[in-house]
DSSP file (Angstrom, degrees, kcal/mol; ACC not computed):
  #  RESIDUE AA STRUCTURE BP1 BP2  ACC     N-H-->O    O-->H-N    N-H-->O    O-->H-N    TCO  KAPPA ALPHA  PHI   PSI    X-CA   Y-CA   Z-CA
    1    1 A X              0   0    0      0, 0.0     2,-0.3     0, 0.0     0, 0.0   0.000 360.0 360.0 360.0  92.5  -49.5   34.3  -12.2
    2    2 A X        -     0   0    0      0, 0.0     2,-0.3     0, 0.0     0, 0.0  -0.849 360.0-130.1-111.8 154.0  -46.8   33.7   -9.7
    3    3 A X        -     0   0    0     -2,-0.3     2,-0.3     1,-0.0     0, 0.0  -0.733  24.2-113.1-101.7 150.2  -45.3   30.4   -8.8
    4    4 A X        -     0   0    0     -2,-0.3     2,-0.3     1,-0.1    -1,-0.0  -0.640  30.2-123.5 -80.4 137.4  -44.9   29.2   -5.2
    5    5 A X        -     0   0    0     -2,-0.3     2,-0.4     0, 0.0    -1,-0.1  -0.636  29.4-172.7 -80.8 135.2  -41.4   29.0   -4.0
    6    6 A X        -     0   0    0     -2,-0.3     2,-0.1     3,-0.0     3,-0.1  -0.951  26.2-114.8-127.6 149.7  -40.2   25.5   -2.7
    7    7 A X        -     0   0    0     -2,-0.4     2,-0.1     1,-0.1    46,-0.1  -0.425  47.3 -89.4 -76.2 157.3  -37.1   24.7   -0.9
    8    8 A X        -     0   0    0     44,-0.2     2,-0.4    -2,-0.1    -1,-0.1  -0.384  42.0-114.0 -67.9 142.9  -34.8   22.4   -2.8
    9    9 A X        -     0   0    0      1,-0.1    -1,-0.1    -2,-0.1    43,-0.0  -0.626  23.3-168.3 -82.3 133.0  -35.2   18.7   -2.3
   10   10 A X     >  +     0   0    0     -2,-0.4     4,-0.6     2,-0.1     2,-0.6   0.128  40.6 131.2-104.2  20.0  -32.4   16.9   -0.5
   11   11 A X  T  4 S-     0   0    0      1,-0.2    -2,-0.1     2,-0.1     0, 0.0  -0.643  85.2  -4.4 -81.7 124.0  -33.5   13.4   -1.2
   12   12 A X  T  > S+     0   0    0     -2,-0.6     4,-0.6     1,-0.0     3,-0.4   0.256 105.1 106.9  86.1 -13.8  -30.7   11.3   -2.5
   13   13 A X  H >>  +     0   0    0     -3,-0.5     4,-0.8     1,-0.2     3,-0.7   0.820  68.4  61.4 -71.7 -28.4  -28.4   14.3   -2.7
   14   14 A X  H >< S+     0   0    0     -4,-0.6     3,-0.6     1,-0.2    -1,-0.2   0.852  98.7  59.5 -68.2 -33.4  -26.2   13.2    0.3
   15   15 A X  H 34 S+     0   0    0     -3,-0.4    -1,-0.2     1,-0.2    -2,-0.2   0.747 100.6  54.5 -70.4 -22.3  -25.2   10.1   -1.6
   16   16 A X  H << S+     0   0    0     -3,-0.7     2,-0.5    -4,-0.6    -1,-0.2   0.790 108.1  51.3 -80.5 -26.0  -23.7   12.1   -4.5
   17   17 A X  S << S-     0   0    0     -4,-0.8     2,-0.3    -3,-0.6    -1,-0.2  -0.956  77.2-151.2-119.6 116.0  -21.4   14.2   -2.1
   18   18 A X        -     0   0    0     -2,-0.5    -3,-0.1     1,-0.1    -2,-0.0  -0.650   3.8-160.0 -84.1 141.4  -19.2   12.2    0.2
   19   19 A X        -     0   0    0     -2,-0.3    27,-0.2    -5,-0.1    -1,-0.1   0.653  16.2-146.2 -98.1 -12.5  -18.3   13.9    3.4
   20   20 A X     >  +     0   0    0      1,-0.1     4,-1.6     3,-0.1    23,-0.1   0.812  46.0 146.1  59.2  34.0  -15.2   11.8    4.4
   21   21 A X  H  >  +     0   0    0     22,-0.2     4,-2.6     2,-0.2     5,-0.2   0.923  64.5  46.0 -67.9 -48.5  -16.0   12.3    8.0
   22   22 A X  H  > S+     0   0    0      2,-0.2     4,-2.9     1,-0.2     5,-0.2   0.943 113.6  48.3 -68.5 -49.6  -14.8    8.9    9.3
   23   23 A X  H  > S+     0   0    0      1,-0.2     4,-2.4     2,-0.2    -1,-0.2   0.884 111.3  52.6 -55.6 -36.2  -11.5    9.0    7.4
   24   24 A X  H  X S+     0   0    0     -4,-1.6     4,-1.8     2,-0.2    16,-0.2   0.946 110.9  46.6 -63.4 -47.8  -10.9   12.6    8.7
   25   25 A X  H  X S+     0   0    0     -4,-2.6     4,-2.3     1,-0.2    -2,-0.2   0.941 112.5  49.1 -60.0 -46.4  -11.5   11.4   12.2
   26   26 A X  H  X S+     0   0    0     -4,-2.9     4,-2.5     1,-0.2     5,-0.3   0.873 110.6  50.4 -62.2 -36.1   -9.2    8.4   11.9
   27   27 A X  H  X>S+     0   0    0     -4,-2.4     5,-1.4    -5,-0.2     4,-1.4   0.807 109.5  52.5 -70.9 -25.9   -6.4   10.6   10.3
   28   28 A X  H  <5S+     0   0    0     -4,-1.8    -2,-0.2     8,-0.3    -1,-0.2   0.913 115.4  40.1 -70.2 -44.2   -6.8   13.0   13.2
   29   29 A X  H  <5S+     0   0    0     -4,-2.3    -2,-0.2    -5,-0.2    -3,-0.2   0.917 129.6  24.3 -73.3 -45.3   -6.4   10.2   15.8
   30   30 A X  H  <5S+     0   0    0     -4,-2.5    -3,-0.2    -5,-0.2    -2,-0.2   0.584 129.6  21.4-104.3 -13.1   -3.6    8.1   14.2
   31   31 A X  T  <5S-     0   0    0     -4,-1.4     2,-0.5    -5,-0.3    -3,-0.2   0.662 118.4  -8.1-121.6 -82.9   -1.7   10.5   11.9
   32   32 A X     >< -     0   0    0     -5,-1.4     4,-2.3     1,-0.2     5,-0.2  -0.925  49.4-162.7-135.9 105.1   -1.5   14.3   12.1
   33   33 A X  H  > S+     0   0    0     -2,-0.5     4,-2.1     1,-0.2     5,-0.2   0.875  85.3  50.6 -60.3 -46.8   -3.9   16.1   14.5
   34   34 A X  H  > S+     0   0    0      1,-0.2     4,-1.5     2,-0.2    -1,-0.2   0.911 117.9  38.6 -66.4 -37.9   -3.8   19.7   13.2
   35   35 A X  H  > S+     0   0    0      2,-0.2     4,-2.0     1,-0.2    -1,-0.2   0.848 113.9  56.1 -75.8 -32.4   -4.5   18.7    9.6
   36   36 A X  H  X S+     0   0    0     -4,-2.3     4,-2.1    -9,-0.2    -8,-0.3   0.843 104.9  52.8 -61.7 -37.9   -7.0   16.0   10.7
   37   37 A X  H  X S+     0   0    0     -4,-2.1     4,-2.2     2,-0.2    -1,-0.2   0.921 108.5  50.1 -69.0 -43.3   -8.9   18.7   12.6
   38   38 A X  H  X S+     0   0    0     -4,-1.5     4,-2.0     1,-0.2    -2,-0.2   0.896 109.6  51.2 -55.3 -41.6   -9.1   20.8    9.5
   39   39 A X  H  X S+     0   0    0     -4,-2.0     4,-1.8     1,-0.2    -2,-0.2   0.901 108.3  52.2 -65.8 -43.2  -10.3   17.9    7.5
   40   40 A X  H  X S+     0   0    0     -4,-2.1     4,-2.1   -16,-0.2    -2,-0.2   0.882 107.1  52.8 -57.5 -44.3  -13.0   17.2   10.2
   41   41 A X  H  X S+     0   0    0     -4,-2.2     4,-0.6     1,-0.2    -2,-0.2   0.926 112.9  42.7 -67.5 -42.2  -14.2   20.8   10.0
   42   42 A X  H  X S+     0   0    0     -4,-2.0     4,-0.6     1,-0.2     3,-0.4   0.842 111.8  55.7 -72.1 -29.2  -14.7   20.7    6.2
   43   43 A X  H >X S+     0   0    0     -4,-1.8     3,-0.7     1,-0.2     4,-0.5   0.858 105.1  51.8 -68.7 -36.9  -16.3   17.2    6.4
   44   44 A X  H 3X S+     0   0    0     -4,-2.1     4,-0.5     1,-0.2    -1,-0.2   0.637 103.4  61.0 -76.8 -15.6  -19.0   18.4    8.8
   45   45 A X  H 3X S+     0   0    0     -4,-0.6     4,-1.5    -3,-0.4    -1,-0.2   0.664  88.0  73.7 -82.9 -15.5  -19.8   21.2    6.5
   46   46 A X  H <X S+     0   0    0     -3,-0.7     4,-2.0    -4,-0.6     3,-0.4   0.954  94.7  45.1 -65.3 -51.4  -20.8   19.0    3.7
   47   47 A X  H  X S+     0   0    0     -4,-0.5     4,-2.2     1,-0.2    -1,-0.2   0.849 112.4  52.1 -65.0 -34.8  -24.1   17.7    4.9
   48   48 A X  H  X S+     0   0    0     -4,-0.5     4,-1.5     2,-0.2    -1,-0.2   0.829 110.5  48.2 -70.3 -32.0  -25.3   21.1    6.0
   49   49 A X  H  <>S+     0   0    0     -4,-1.5     5,-2.2    -3,-0.4     4,-0.3   0.846 111.8  49.2 -75.5 -35.2  -24.5   22.6    2.6
   50   50 A X  H ><5S+     0   0    0     -4,-2.0     3,-1.0     3,-0.2    -2,-0.2   0.892 109.1  53.5 -69.2 -38.9  -26.3   19.8    0.8
   51   51 A X  H 3<5S+     0   0    0     -4,-2.2    -2,-0.2     1,-0.3    -1,-0.2   0.876 110.0  49.1 -67.8 -33.6  -29.4   20.2    3.1
   52   52 A X  T 3<5S-     0   0    0     -4,-1.5    -1,-0.3    -5,-0.1    -2,-0.2   0.473 119.4-109.6 -81.6  -1.2  -29.4   23.8    2.1
   53   53 A X  T < 5S+     0   0    0     -3,-1.0     2,-1.6    -4,-0.3     3,-0.2   0.496  77.9 130.0  93.0   3.2  -29.2   23.2   -1.5
   54   54 A X     >< +     0   0    0     -5,-2.2     4,-1.7     1,-0.2    -1,-0.2  -0.623  21.0 161.7 -91.9  78.3  -25.6   24.5   -2.0
   55   55 A X  H  > S+     0   0    0     -2,-1.6     4,-2.5     2,-0.2     5,-0.2   0.894  72.2  52.4 -70.9 -37.2  -24.3   21.4   -3.9
   56   56 A X  H  > S+     0   0    0     -3,-0.2     4,-2.0     1,-0.2    -1,-0.2   0.947 111.6  45.7 -60.5 -46.7  -21.3   23.3   -5.3
   57   57 A X  H  > S+     0   0    0      1,-0.2     4,-2.2     2,-0.2    -1,-0.2   0.816 112.4  51.7 -63.7 -32.1  -20.3   24.5   -1.9
   58   58 A X  H  X S+     0   0    0     -4,-1.7     4,-2.1     2,-0.2    -1,-0.2   0.870 110.1  48.6 -74.1 -39.0  -20.8   20.9   -0.5
   59   59 A X  H  X S+     0   0    0     -4,-2.5     4,-2.2     2,-0.2    -2,-0.2   0.868 112.5  49.7 -73.7 -30.1  -18.6   19.4   -3.3
   60   60 A X  H  X S+     0   0    0     -4,-2.0     4,-2.2     2,-0.2    -2,-0.2   0.902 110.7  47.7 -65.9 -44.6  -15.9   22.1   -2.5
   61   61 A X  H  X S+     0   0    0     -4,-2.2     4,-2.1     2,-0.2    -2,-0.2   0.866 113.2  50.5 -65.8 -36.7  -16.0   21.3    1.2
   62   62 A X  H  X S+     0   0    0     -4,-2.1     4,-2.3     2,-0.2    -2,-0.2   0.934 109.4  50.7 -60.2 -50.6  -15.8   17.6    0.3
   63   63 A X  H  X S+     0   0    0     -4,-2.2     4,-2.0     1,-0.2    -2,-0.2   0.873 112.4  45.0 -54.5 -45.7  -12.9   18.2   -1.9
   64   64 A X  H  X S+     0   0    0     -4,-2.2     4,-2.5     2,-0.2    -1,-0.2   0.849 111.3  53.3 -73.7 -34.2  -11.0   20.1    0.8
   65   65 A X  H  X S+     0   0    0     -4,-2.1     4,-1.9     1,-0.2    -2,-0.2   0.889 111.7  46.6 -65.8 -37.3  -11.9   17.5    3.5
   66   66 A X  H  X S+     0   0    0     -4,-2.3     4,-2.5     2,-0.2    -2,-0.2   0.900 112.4  50.1 -72.3 -39.1  -10.5   14.7    1.3
   67   67 A X  H  X S+     0   0    0     -4,-2.0     4,-2.6     2,-0.2     5,-0.2   0.970 113.3  44.7 -65.1 -52.6   -7.3   16.8    0.5
   68   68 A X  H  X S+     0   0    0     -4,-2.5     4,-2.2     1,-0.2    -1,-0.2   0.862 112.2  53.3 -59.9 -38.0   -6.6   17.6    4.2
   69   69 A X  H  X S+     0   0    0     -4,-1.9     4,-2.5    -5,-0.2    -1,-0.2   0.944 109.7  46.6 -63.9 -47.6   -7.2   14.0    5.1
   70   70 A X  H  X S+     0   0    0     -4,-2.5     4,-2.5     1,-0.2    -2,-0.2   0.878 112.6  50.4 -60.7 -37.3   -4.7   12.7    2.5
   71   71 A X  H  X S+     0   0    0     -4,-2.6     4,-2.6     2,-0.2    -1,-0.2   0.912 110.7  49.2 -65.5 -41.1   -2.1   15.2    3.6
   72   72 A X  H  X S+     0   0    0     -4,-2.2     4,-2.6     2,-0.2    -2,-0.2   0.923 113.3  46.9 -60.2 -48.2   -2.6   14.2    7.3
   73   73 A X  H  X S+     0   0    0     -4,-2.5     4,-2.8     2,-0.2     5,-0.2   0.951 112.3  50.7 -60.2 -49.4   -2.3   10.5    6.4
   74   74 A X  H  X S+     0   0    0     -4,-2.5     4,-2.4     1,-0.2    -2,-0.2   0.898 111.6  46.8 -57.9 -45.9    0.8   11.2    4.3
   75   75 A X  H  X S+     0   0    0     -4,-2.6     4,-2.3     2,-0.2    -1,-0.2   0.867 111.2  51.4 -65.3 -38.4    2.5   13.1    7.0
   76   76 A X  H  X S+     0   0    0     -4,-2.6     4,-2.4     2,-0.2    -2,-0.2   0.917 111.1  47.0 -64.5 -41.3    1.7   10.5    9.6
   77   77 A X  H  X S+     0   0    0     -4,-2.8     4,-2.6     2,-0.2    -2,-0.2   0.911 112.9  49.7 -64.4 -42.9    3.1    7.8    7.5
   78   78 A X  H  X S+     0   0    0     -4,-2.4     4,-2.6    -5,-0.2    -1,-0.2   0.892 110.1  50.3 -57.7 -42.8    6.2    9.8    6.7
   79   79 A X  H  X S+     0   0    0     -4,-2.3     4,-2.5     2,-0.2    -2,-0.2   0.947 112.1  47.3 -61.7 -51.7    6.6   10.6   10.4
   80   80 A X  H  X S+     0   0    0     -4,-2.4     4,-2.2     1,-0.2    -2,-0.2   0.925 112.8  49.7 -61.3 -45.7    6.3    6.8   11.3
   81   81 A X  H  X S+     0   0    0     -4,-2.6     4,-2.6     2,-0.2     5,-0.2   0.960 111.5  48.2 -60.4 -49.2    8.8    5.7    8.6
   82   82 A X  H  X S+     0   0    0     -4,-2.6     4,-2.8     1,-0.2     5,-0.2   0.902 111.4  50.2 -55.0 -42.0   11.3    8.3    9.6
   83   83 A X  H  X S+     0   0    0     -4,-2.5     4,-2.3     1,-0.2    -1,-0.2   0.897 112.7  47.7 -68.4 -37.3   11.0    7.3   13.3
   84   84 A X  H  X S+     0   0    0     -4,-2.2     4,-2.7     2,-0.2    -2,-0.2   0.935 112.2  48.3 -61.7 -50.1   11.5    3.6   12.3
   85   85 A X  H  X S+     0   0    0     -4,-2.6     4,-2.4     2,-0.2    -2,-0.2   0.904 112.8  47.0 -61.6 -45.7   14.4    4.3   10.2
   86   86 A X  H  X S+     0   0    0     -4,-2.8     4,-2.5    -5,-0.2    -1,-0.2   0.927 112.5  52.6 -59.0 -46.9   16.1    6.5   12.9
   87   87 A X  H  X S+     0   0    0     -4,-2.3     4,-2.6    -5,-0.2     5,-0.2   0.917 107.9  49.2 -55.7 -47.6   15.4    3.8   15.5
   88   88 A X  H  X S+     0   0    0     -4,-2.7     4,-2.2     1,-0.2    -1,-0.2   0.909 111.9  49.2 -63.9 -42.7   17.0    1.2   13.3
   89   89 A X  H  X S+     0   0    0     -4,-2.4     4,-2.2     2,-0.2    -2,-0.2   0.859 111.3  49.3 -66.9 -33.5   20.1    3.3   12.8
   90   90 A X  H  X S+     0   0    0     -4,-2.5     4,-1.7     2,-0.2    -2,-0.2   0.922 113.9  45.2 -70.4 -42.9   20.5    4.1   16.6
   91   91 A X  H  X S+     0   0    0     -4,-2.6     4,-1.8    -5,-0.2    -2,-0.2   0.833 114.0  50.8 -65.8 -31.4   20.1    0.4   17.4
   92   92 A X  H  X S+     0   0    0     -4,-2.2     4,-2.3    -5,-0.2    -2,-0.2   0.911 111.1  46.7 -68.7 -41.5   22.5   -0.4   14.7
   93   93 A X  H  X S+     0   0    0     -4,-2.2     4,-2.3     1,-0.2    -2,-0.2   0.825 112.6  51.3 -68.5 -33.5   25.1    2.1   15.9
   94   94 A X  H  X S+     0   0    0     -4,-1.7     4,-1.8     2,-0.2    -1,-0.2   0.864 111.0  46.9 -72.6 -33.8   24.7    0.8   19.4
   95   95 A X  H  X S+     0   0    0     -4,-1.8     4,-0.8     2,-0.2    -2,-0.2   0.912 114.4  46.6 -74.8 -37.7   25.2   -2.7   18.4
   96   96 A X  H >< S+     0   0    0     -4,-2.3     3,-0.6     1,-0.2     4,-0.4   0.917 114.7  48.5 -61.5 -45.3   28.3   -1.8   16.3
   97   97 A X  H >< S+     0   0    0     -4,-2.3     3,-0.9     1,-0.2    -1,-0.2   0.847 106.5  56.2 -66.1 -34.4   29.7    0.4   19.2
   98   98 A X  H 3< S+     0   0    0     -4,-1.8    -1,-0.2     1,-0.2    -2,-0.2   0.682 101.6  56.8 -78.6 -15.7   29.1   -2.3   21.7
   99   99 A X  T <<        0   0    0     -4,-0.8    -1,-0.2    -3,-0.6    -2,-0.2   0.540 360.0 360.0 -86.4  -8.0   31.2   -4.9   19.7
  100  100 A X    <         0   0    0     -3,-0.9    -1,-0.2    -4,-0.4    -2,-0.1   0.476 360.0 360.0 -86.6 360.0   34.4   -2.8   19.7
């Protein structure tokens, strides 16, 4: 009495594990390219792991994709804020220096 082996069913499993691919792509384009690329790599691994039945691995890859995406967005926002602050100080110094 042996049972037939069947592959795990992936129906509905992809909705349980988010892959964060679109936010990863957007963070790569607009924020921080190196960390965004890492986020894309982990995001593309999620669906393949879910399809092969590795839900734990898919959740880990999803978690890493989300983490790197948030770090990329944070660094991008920080860079833009610093650039704007420096730009304001440079223009302010030029305006003050021009009045003397």
